[in-house]
The first five atom37 places (N, CA, C, CB, O) and aatype in JSON, in Angstrom:
{
  "aatype": [12, 19, 3, 4, 11, 18, 19, 16, 1, 3, 12, 10, 15, 8, 14, 19, 16, 10, 1, 19, 2, 3, 15, 0, 10, 3, 13, 13, 1, 0, 11, 16, 19, 0, 3, 7, 11, 0, 1, 6, 10, 15, 15, 6, 14, 12, 10, 10, 0, 17, 13, 3, 1, 11, 15, 7, 16, 13, 0, 14, 3, 19, 16, 4, 4, 3, 1, 3, 11, 14, 15, 17, 10, 19, 18, 0, 6, 15, 1, 7, 0, 3, 9, 15, 19, 3, 9, 2, 3, 5, 3, 18, 19, 13, 10, 18, 11, 3, 19, 15, 5],
  "atom_mask": [
    [1, 1, 1, 1, 1],
    [1, 1, 1, 1, 1],
    [1, 1, 1, 1, 1],
    [1, 1, 1, 1, 1],
    [1, 1, 1, 1, 1],
    [1, 1, 1, 1, 1],
    [1, 1, 1, 1, 1],
    [1, 1, 1, 1, 1],
    [1, 1, 1, 1, 1],
    [1, 1, 1, 1, 1],
    [1, 1, 1, 1, 1],
    [1, 1, 1, 1, 1],
    [1, 1, 1, 1, 1],
    [1, 1, 1, 1, 1],
    [1, 1, 1, 1, 1],
    [1, 1, 1, 1, 1],
    [1, 1, 1, 1, 1],
    [1, 1, 1, 1, 1],
    [1, 1, 1, 1, 1],
    [1, 1, 1, 1, 1],
    [1, 1, 1, 1, 1],
    [1, 1, 1, 1, 1],
    [1, 1, 1, 1, 1],
    [1, 1, 1, 1, 1],
    [1, 1, 1, 1, 1],
    [1, 1, 1, 1, 1],
    [1, 1, 1, 1, 1],
    [1, 1, 1, 1, 1],
    [1, 1, 1, 1, 1],
    [1, 1, 1, 1, 1],
    [1, 1, 1, 1, 1],
    [1, 1, 1, 1, 1],
    [1, 1, 1, 1, 1],
    [1, 1, 1, 1, 1],
    [1, 1, 1, 1, 1],
    [1, 1, 1, 0, 1],
    [1, 1, 1, 1, 1],
    [1, 1, 1, 1, 1],
    [1, 1, 1, 1, 1],
    [1, 1, 1, 1, 1],
    [1, 1, 1, 1, 1],
    [1, 1, 1, 1, 1],
    [1, 1, 1, 1, 1],
    [1, 1, 1, 1, 1],
    [1, 1, 1, 1, 1],
    [1, 1, 1, 1, 1],
    [1, 1, 1, 1, 1],
    [1, 1, 1, 1, 1],
    [1, 1, 1, 1, 1],
    [1, 1, 1, 1, 1],
    [1, 1, 1, 1, 1],
    [1, 1, 1, 1, 1],
    [1, 1, 1, 1, 1],
    [1, 1, 1, 1, 1],
    [1, 1, 1, 1, 1],
    [1, 1, 1, 0, 1],
    [1, 1, 1, 1, 1],
    [1, 1, 1, 1, 1],
    [1, 1, 1, 1, 1],
    [1, 1, 1, 1, 1],
    [1, 1, 1, 1, 1],
    [1, 1, 1, 1, 1],
    [1, 1, 1, 1, 1],
    [1, 1, 1, 1, 1],
    [1, 1, 1, 1, 1],
    [1, 1, 1, 1, 1],
    [1, 1, 1, 1, 1],
    [1, 1, 1, 1, 1],
    [1, 1, 1, 1, 1],
    [1, 1, 1, 1, 1],
    [1, 1, 1, 1, 1],
    [1, 1, 1, 1, 1],
    [1, 1, 1, 1, 1],
    [1, 1, 1, 1, 1],
    [1, 1, 1, 1, 1],
    [1, 1, 1, 1, 1],
    [1, 1, 1, 1, 1],
    [1, 1, 1, 1, 1],
    [1, 1, 1, 1, 1],
    [1, 1, 1, 0, 1],
    [1, 1, 1, 1, 1],
    [1, 1, 1, 1, 1],
    [1, 1, 1, 1, 1],
    [1, 1, 1, 1, 1],
    [1, 1, 1, 1, 1],
    [1, 1, 1, 1, 1],
    [1, 1, 1, 1, 1],
    [1, 1, 1, 1, 1],
    [1, 1, 1, 1, 1],
    [1, 1, 1, 1, 1],
    [1, 1, 1, 1, 1],
    [1, 1, 1, 1, 1],
    [1, 1, 1, 1, 1],
    [1, 1, 1, 1, 1],
    [1, 1, 1, 1, 1],
    [1, 1, 1, 1, 1],
    [1, 1, 1, 1, 1],
    [1, 1, 1, 1, 1],
    [1, 1, 1, 1, 1],
    [1, 1, 1, 1, 1],
    [1, 1, 1, 1, 1]
  ],
  "atom_positions": [
    [[152.07, 8.79, 244.55], [151.75, 9.01, 245.98], [150.16, 9.44, 245.54], [152.84, 10.31, 246.9], [149.92, 10.59, 245.17]],
    [[149.35, 8.62, 245.61], [147.61, 9.35, 245.76], [147.07, 9.33, 246.41], [146.65, 9.16, 245.24], [147.0, 8.43, 247.24]],
    [[146.32, 10.42, 246.35], [145.9, 11.48, 247.23], [145.02, 12.62, 246.91], [146.91, 11.99, 247.64], [145.17, 13.21, 245.84]],
    [[144.08, 13.0, 247.79], [143.27, 14.28, 247.33], [144.2, 15.37, 247.02], [142.24, 14.81, 248.45], [144.38, 15.67, 245.84]],
    [[144.92, 16.1, 248.09], [145.84, 17.07, 248.18], [146.63, 17.15, 249.36], [145.27, 18.17, 247.99], [146.61, 16.69, 250.51]],
    [[147.32, 17.87, 248.67], [148.83, 17.45, 249.88], [148.4, 18.78, 251.07], [151.16, 17.83, 248.85], [147.64, 19.68, 250.7]],
    [[148.81, 18.77, 252.06], [148.7, 19.47, 253.02], [149.28, 20.56, 253.33], [148.8, 18.94, 253.69], [150.51, 20.55, 253.36]],
    [[148.51, 21.85, 253.67], [148.76, 23.34, 253.73], [148.46, 23.63, 255.25], [147.74, 24.25, 252.65], [147.55, 23.04, 255.83]],
    [[149.34, 24.64, 255.96], [149.52, 24.58, 257.29], [147.94, 24.59, 257.85], [150.5, 25.82, 257.79], [147.59, 23.87, 258.79]],
    [[146.87, 25.66, 257.05], [145.46, 25.73, 257.66], [145.13, 24.61, 258.0], [144.42, 26.21, 256.88], [144.46, 24.67, 259.04]],
    [[145.33, 23.09, 257.47], [144.57, 21.98, 257.7], [144.82, 21.58, 259.04], [144.82, 20.94, 256.77], [144.02, 20.8, 259.55]],
    [[146.28, 22.18, 260.01], [147.25, 21.36, 261.08], [146.08, 22.19, 262.08], [149.42, 21.73, 261.23], [145.65, 23.33, 262.23]],
    [[145.92, 21.03, 262.55], [145.06, 21.82, 264.39], [146.13, 22.33, 265.25], [144.15, 20.4, 265.72], [146.8, 21.43, 265.75]],
    [[146.5, 23.6, 265.58], [147.52, 23.83, 266.57], [148.86, 23.36, 265.86], [147.21, 23.03, 267.96], [149.38, 22.29, 266.15]],
    [[149.33, 24.17, 264.99], [150.73, 23.1, 264.8], [151.63, 24.07, 264.98], [151.05, 22.22, 263.25], [151.72, 25.26, 264.66]],
    [[152.49, 23.02, 265.78], [154.05, 23.39, 266.14], [154.97, 23.66, 264.92], [154.76, 22.15, 266.95], [155.32, 22.68, 264.26]],
    [[155.31, 24.62, 264.65], [156.28, 25.07, 263.48], [157.76, 24.98, 263.54], [156.07, 26.42, 263.24], [158.22, 25.92, 264.19]],
    [[158.75, 24.08, 263.03], [159.78, 24.2, 263.68], [160.89, 24.65, 262.05], [160.03, 22.62, 264.74], [160.55, 24.25, 260.93]],
    [[161.79, 25.24, 262.21], [162.55, 25.42, 260.88], [163.78, 24.73, 261.35], [162.8, 27.04, 260.31], [164.42, 25.07, 262.34]],
    [[164.12, 23.54, 260.41], [165.48, 22.79, 260.7], [166.56, 23.27, 259.47], [165.22, 20.94, 260.66], [166.4, 22.84, 258.33]],
    [[167.37, 23.97, 259.72], [168.37, 24.4, 258.72], [169.47, 23.93, 258.48], [168.68, 25.39, 258.84], [170.56, 24.41, 258.81]],
    [[169.18, 22.55, 257.65], [170.52, 21.46, 257.46], [169.83, 20.96, 256.0], [170.79, 19.91, 258.95], [168.68, 20.71, 255.65]],
    [[171.45, 20.95, 255.22], [170.45, 20.92, 254.19], [170.89, 19.07, 253.59], [170.73, 22.51, 252.85], [170.83, 18.62, 252.45]],
    [[171.27, 18.43, 254.8], [171.42, 17.07, 254.46], [169.68, 16.38, 255.49], [173.39, 16.42, 255.13], [169.46, 15.22, 255.85]],
    [[169.05, 17.25, 255.63], [167.97, 16.75, 256.26], [166.76, 15.85, 255.39], [167.43, 17.95, 256.87], [166.37, 16.03, 254.23]],
    [[166.36, 14.93, 256.3], [165.89, 13.69, 255.68], [164.55, 13.52, 256.84], [167.24, 12.28, 255.63], [164.15, 14.03, 257.89]],
    [[164.12, 12.19, 255.63], [162.82, 12.07, 256.82], [163.14, 11.58, 258.3], [161.67, 10.94, 256.3], [162.4, 11.78, 259.27]],
    [[164.67, 10.72, 258.34], [164.68, 10.03, 259.97], [165.23, 11.02, 260.84], [165.68, 8.6, 260.21], [165.08, 10.89, 262.06]],
    [[165.88, 12.06, 260.32], [166.46, 13.06, 261.23], [165.6, 14.33, 260.95], [168.08, 13.31, 260.97], [166.0, 15.33, 261.55]],
    [[164.43, 14.49, 260.11], [162.95, 15.08, 261.01], [162.33, 14.39, 262.16], [161.7, 15.13, 260.08], [161.77, 15.01, 263.07]],
    [[162.46, 12.82, 262.11], [161.33, 12.51, 262.69], [162.03, 12.66, 264.1], [160.62, 11.1, 262.24], [161.28, 12.87, 265.06]],
    [[163.41, 12.58, 264.31], [163.94, 12.31, 265.23], [163.9, 13.93, 265.86], [165.21, 11.5, 264.93], [164.15, 13.95, 267.06]],
    [[163.66, 15.08, 265.34], [163.41, 16.01, 265.9], [161.9, 16.81, 266.25], [164.16, 16.55, 265.33], [161.58, 17.73, 267.01]],
    [[161.24, 16.02, 265.36], [159.58, 15.94, 265.5], [159.15, 15.14, 267.05], [158.89, 14.86, 263.98], [158.43, 15.65, 267.91]],
    [[159.79, 13.76, 267.13], [159.82, 13.17, 268.15], [160.01, 13.83, 269.44], [160.57, 12.38, 267.96], [159.16, 13.89, 270.33]],
    [[161.33, 14.4, 269.47], [161.21, 15.4, 270.78], [160.6, 16.26, 270.99], [0.0, 0.0, 0.0], [160.21, 16.48, 272.14]],
    [[160.27, 17.15, 269.88], [159.24, 18.57, 270.19], [158.07, 17.74, 270.83], [158.6, 19.65, 268.54], [157.78, 18.28, 271.9]],
    [[157.18, 16.49, 270.55], [156.3, 15.9, 271.32], [156.57, 15.49, 272.0], [155.71, 15.32, 271.08], [155.48, 15.35, 272.54]],
    [[157.47, 14.9, 272.88], [157.96, 14.68, 274.12], [158.17, 16.14, 275.14], [159.31, 13.9, 273.84], [158.25, 16.06, 276.37]],
    [[158.24, 17.22, 274.51], [158.42, 18.21, 275.09], [156.92, 18.35, 275.91], [158.91, 19.28, 274.1], [156.53, 18.68, 277.03]],
    [[156.37, 17.91, 274.68], [154.67, 18.85, 274.87], [153.92, 17.62, 275.68], [153.53, 19.32, 272.92], [152.97, 18.02, 276.35]],
    [[154.12, 16.56, 275.73], [153.55, 15.28, 275.85], [154.15, 14.03, 276.79], [153.52, 14.87, 274.55], [154.14, 13.04, 276.06]],
    [[154.55, 13.77, 277.79], [155.26, 12.55, 278.67], [155.22, 11.14, 277.29], [153.98, 12.08, 280.54], [156.26, 10.72, 276.79]],
    [[153.79, 10.6, 276.89], [153.89, 9.74, 275.84], [152.66, 9.93, 274.77], [153.96, 8.34, 276.42], [151.48, 9.59, 274.84]],
    [[153.49, 10.69, 273.65], [153.15, 10.95, 272.43], [153.03, 9.62, 271.81], [154.07, 11.86, 271.78], [153.71, 8.67, 272.18]],
    [[152.09, 9.56, 270.82], [151.87, 8.75, 270.11], [152.19, 8.88, 268.29], [150.64, 8.59, 270.56], [151.47, 9.53, 267.54]],
    [[153.07, 8.33, 267.98], [152.62, 8.73, 266.7], [151.65, 8.18, 265.68], [153.53, 8.81, 266.16], [151.72, 6.99, 265.37]],
    [[150.78, 8.95, 265.17], [149.55, 8.43, 264.24], [149.55, 8.35, 263.03], [148.53, 9.05, 264.3], [149.03, 7.41, 262.41]],
    [[150.16, 9.38, 262.51], [150.6, 10.13, 260.78], [151.59, 10.42, 260.89], [149.98, 11.43, 260.11], [152.11, 10.76, 261.95]],
    [[152.24, 10.36, 259.62], [152.98, 11.45, 259.3], [153.13, 11.37, 257.25], [154.63, 11.26, 260.37], [152.91, 10.48, 256.43]],
    [[153.69, 13.04, 257.13], [153.76, 13.0, 255.27], [155.04, 13.5, 255.48], [152.57, 14.1, 254.05], [155.43, 14.19, 256.43]],
    [[155.86, 12.96, 254.19], [157.2, 13.47, 253.5], [157.29, 13.86, 252.64], [158.0, 12.91, 253.3], [157.5, 13.0, 251.79]],
    [[157.23, 15.38, 252.04], [156.58, 16.05, 250.78], [158.14, 15.41, 249.6], [156.31, 18.38, 251.08], [158.11, 15.02, 248.43]],
    [[159.48, 15.56, 250.73], [160.51, 14.93, 249.21], [160.12, 13.63, 248.92], [162.34, 14.77, 249.42], [160.23, 13.24, 247.76]],
    [[159.81, 13.08, 249.55], [159.45, 11.69, 248.36], [158.39, 11.73, 248.66], [160.05, 10.08, 248.38], [158.44, 11.16, 249.76]],
    [[157.13, 12.06, 248.47], [155.68, 12.09, 248.26], [154.85, 10.91, 248.76], [0.0, 0.0, 0.0], [153.88, 10.37, 248.22]],
    [[155.67, 10.53, 250.31], [154.8, 9.3, 251.11], [154.5, 9.72, 252.21], [155.46, 7.98, 251.4], [155.35, 10.45, 252.71]],
    [[153.62, 9.54, 252.8], [152.99, 9.09, 254.11], [152.34, 7.8, 254.5], [152.11, 9.88, 254.34], [151.93, 6.75, 253.98]],
    [[152.43, 8.35, 255.6], [151.2, 6.99, 256.38], [150.39, 7.29, 257.76], [152.19, 5.44, 256.93], [150.75, 8.06, 258.65]],
    [[149.44, 6.65, 257.75], [149.08, 5.36, 256.99], [148.77, 5.72, 255.46], [147.74, 4.62, 257.7], [148.44, 6.86, 255.12]],
    [[148.88, 4.83, 254.71], [148.73, 4.89, 253.45], [147.5, 4.62, 253.47], [149.51, 4.17, 252.66], [147.36, 3.51, 252.95]],
    [[146.51, 5.06, 253.81], [145.17, 4.72, 253.53], [144.57, 5.8, 252.5], [144.36, 4.66, 254.88], [145.21, 6.82, 252.25]],
    [[143.09, 5.5, 251.8], [142.45, 5.59, 250.5], [141.17, 5.96, 251.24], [142.46, 4.17, 249.43], [140.21, 5.19, 251.33]],
    [[141.2, 7.27, 251.8], [140.07, 7.7, 252.09], [140.25, 9.08, 251.9], [139.62, 7.3, 253.31], [141.17, 9.64, 252.5]],
    [[139.46, 9.73, 251.09], [139.25, 10.76, 250.35], [138.16, 11.77, 250.62], [139.13, 10.3, 249.26], [137.1, 11.6, 250.02]],
    [[138.28, 12.89, 251.53], [137.73, 13.81, 252.08], [137.23, 15.38, 251.58], [138.47, 13.81, 252.91], [136.35, 16.19, 251.85]],
    [[138.48, 15.22, 250.59], [138.46, 16.33, 249.44], [138.76, 17.67, 249.89], [137.09, 16.43, 248.77], [138.77, 18.68, 249.19]],
    [[139.02, 17.59, 251.17], [139.36, 18.79, 252.01], [140.6, 18.76, 252.19], [138.75, 18.92, 253.26], [141.31, 19.66, 251.74]],
    [[141.2, 17.52, 253.01], [142.28, 16.76, 253.24], [143.06, 15.7, 252.69], [142.08, 16.45, 254.0], [142.53, 14.97, 251.85]],
    [[144.27, 15.51, 253.06], [144.77, 14.34, 252.6], [144.39, 13.41, 253.49], [146.11, 14.33, 252.38], [144.33, 13.6, 254.71]],
    [[144.14, 12.39, 252.92], [143.67, 10.81, 253.85], [144.21, 10.6, 255.29], [144.34, 9.34, 253.04], [143.75, 10.63, 256.44]],
    [[145.42, 10.38, 254.68], [146.35, 10.43, 256.12], [146.03, 11.47, 257.6], [147.87, 10.97, 255.57], [145.88, 11.11, 258.77]],
    [[146.0, 12.78, 257.02], [145.62, 13.72, 257.79], [143.98, 13.17, 258.86], [145.47, 15.04, 256.63], [143.79, 12.99, 260.06]],
    [[143.5, 13.12, 258.17], [142.06, 12.72, 258.44], [142.01, 11.37, 259.18], [141.22, 12.61, 257.08], [141.28, 11.28, 260.16]],
    [[142.8, 10.22, 258.72], [143.19, 8.96, 259.98], [143.52, 9.65, 260.92], [144.44, 7.85, 259.78], [142.86, 9.32, 261.91]],
    [[144.39, 10.66, 261.19], [145.33, 10.57, 262.08], [143.98, 11.44, 263.13], [147.09, 11.32, 261.61], [143.65, 10.99, 264.22]],
    [[143.36, 12.76, 262.5], [142.37, 13.57, 263.47], [141.41, 12.76, 263.89], [141.67, 14.77, 262.88], [141.22, 12.83, 265.1]],
    [[140.65, 11.91, 263.21], [139.86, 11.32, 263.58], [139.98, 10.07, 264.63], [139.42, 11.15, 262.61], [139.04, 9.39, 265.02]],
    [[141.38, 9.91, 265.01], [142.12, 8.75, 265.76], [142.48, 9.97, 267.32], [143.94, 7.95, 264.57], [142.89, 9.46, 268.36]],
    [[142.31, 11.02, 267.25], [142.51, 11.89, 268.26], [143.63, 12.93, 268.17], [0.0, 0.0, 0.0], [143.91, 13.69, 269.1]],
    [[144.37, 12.91, 266.78], [145.59, 13.57, 267.14], [145.4, 15.23, 267.94], [146.43, 13.65, 265.64], [144.57, 16.12, 267.73]],
    [[146.34, 15.15, 268.72], [146.39, 16.4, 269.35], [147.91, 17.47, 269.34], [146.0, 15.97, 270.78], [148.19, 18.63, 269.64]],
    [[148.38, 16.68, 268.98], [150.11, 17.57, 268.55], [150.14, 16.92, 267.05], [152.02, 16.92, 269.78], [150.05, 15.77, 266.6]],
    [[150.32, 18.42, 266.42], [150.95, 18.63, 264.94], [152.38, 19.01, 264.78], [150.22, 19.72, 264.23], [152.69, 20.03, 265.4]],
    [[153.1, 18.59, 264.25], [154.77, 19.04, 264.63], [154.81, 19.55, 263.47], [156.11, 17.89, 264.98], [154.78, 18.39, 263.06]],
    [[154.86, 20.29, 262.34], [155.14, 21.32, 261.04], [156.7, 21.5, 260.58], [154.59, 22.92, 261.46], [156.99, 22.69, 260.46]],
    [[157.75, 20.6, 260.31], [158.85, 21.09, 259.78], [159.17, 21.68, 258.36], [159.52, 20.24, 259.97], [158.79, 21.15, 257.32]],
    [[160.11, 23.15, 258.44], [160.23, 23.4, 257.53], [159.06, 23.72, 256.13], [160.95, 22.65, 257.57], [159.37, 23.7, 254.94]],
    [[157.7, 24.02, 256.71], [156.58, 24.92, 255.85], [156.18, 23.29, 255.21], [157.32, 26.54, 254.43], [155.98, 23.29, 253.99]],
    [[156.07, 22.2, 255.77], [155.04, 21.16, 255.41], [155.89, 20.02, 254.57], [153.73, 21.87, 254.47], [155.47, 18.94, 254.17]],
    [[157.22, 20.61, 254.42], [158.11, 19.48, 254.16], [158.38, 17.86, 254.49], [158.94, 19.94, 254.51], [158.79, 16.93, 253.8]],
    [[157.85, 18.03, 256.19], [157.93, 16.49, 256.95], [156.44, 17.2, 258.1], [160.14, 15.94, 258.08], [156.46, 18.25, 258.74]],
    [[155.4, 16.3, 258.01], [154.61, 16.81, 259.07], [154.15, 15.39, 259.68], [153.34, 17.88, 258.55], [153.55, 14.45, 259.18]],
    [[154.77, 15.68, 261.27], [154.33, 14.11, 262.11], [152.86, 14.63, 262.84], [155.8, 13.48, 263.67], [152.48, 15.79, 262.97]],
    [[152.36, 13.72, 263.16], [150.64, 13.99, 263.87], [150.9, 12.81, 265.12], [148.83, 13.44, 262.46], [151.51, 11.75, 264.96]],
    [[150.25, 13.32, 266.43], [150.62, 12.28, 267.59], [149.15, 12.84, 268.09], [152.32, 12.49, 268.75], [148.32, 13.68, 267.74]],
    [[149.33, 11.79, 269.21], [148.42, 11.87, 270.05], [148.82, 11.84, 271.62], [147.6, 10.91, 269.68], [149.7, 11.03, 271.92]],
    [[148.38, 12.46, 272.42], [148.87, 12.51, 273.82], [148.33, 11.44, 274.49], [148.54, 13.74, 274.54], [147.13, 11.6, 274.72]],
    [[148.77, 10.47, 274.87], [148.02, 9.31, 274.99], [148.41, 9.02, 276.89], [148.66, 7.96, 273.64], [148.02, 8.01, 277.49]],
    [[149.15, 10.05, 277.46], [149.39, 10.29, 279.19], [147.97, 10.28, 279.6], [150.22, 11.93, 279.75], [147.6, 9.39, 280.38]],
    [[146.93, 11.38, 279.05], [146.34, 11.69, 279.99], [145.14, 10.6, 280.0], [146.06, 13.11, 279.93], [144.29, 10.63, 280.89]]
  ]
}
């Protein structure tokens, strides 16, 4: 993973923090949980970016170094992300935009 920094909780705008106690938790299960939480908060959430600490991957895979934040986070914020779902202390982070407004 080539990026400026790892994400920390203080970088996220109004994060919804979830704890998933599942030893088999993987990206796809975490995304399912995050999608469900986003749908509780918005009738039409659009996923803009995500981060998977376990695999060291993120999307979109953009290279724009803000120095203070990871590029995928800057990308999502600049496109209006207003829902941040943080699972297990940034093991997985998903950023959505409420497009129903």
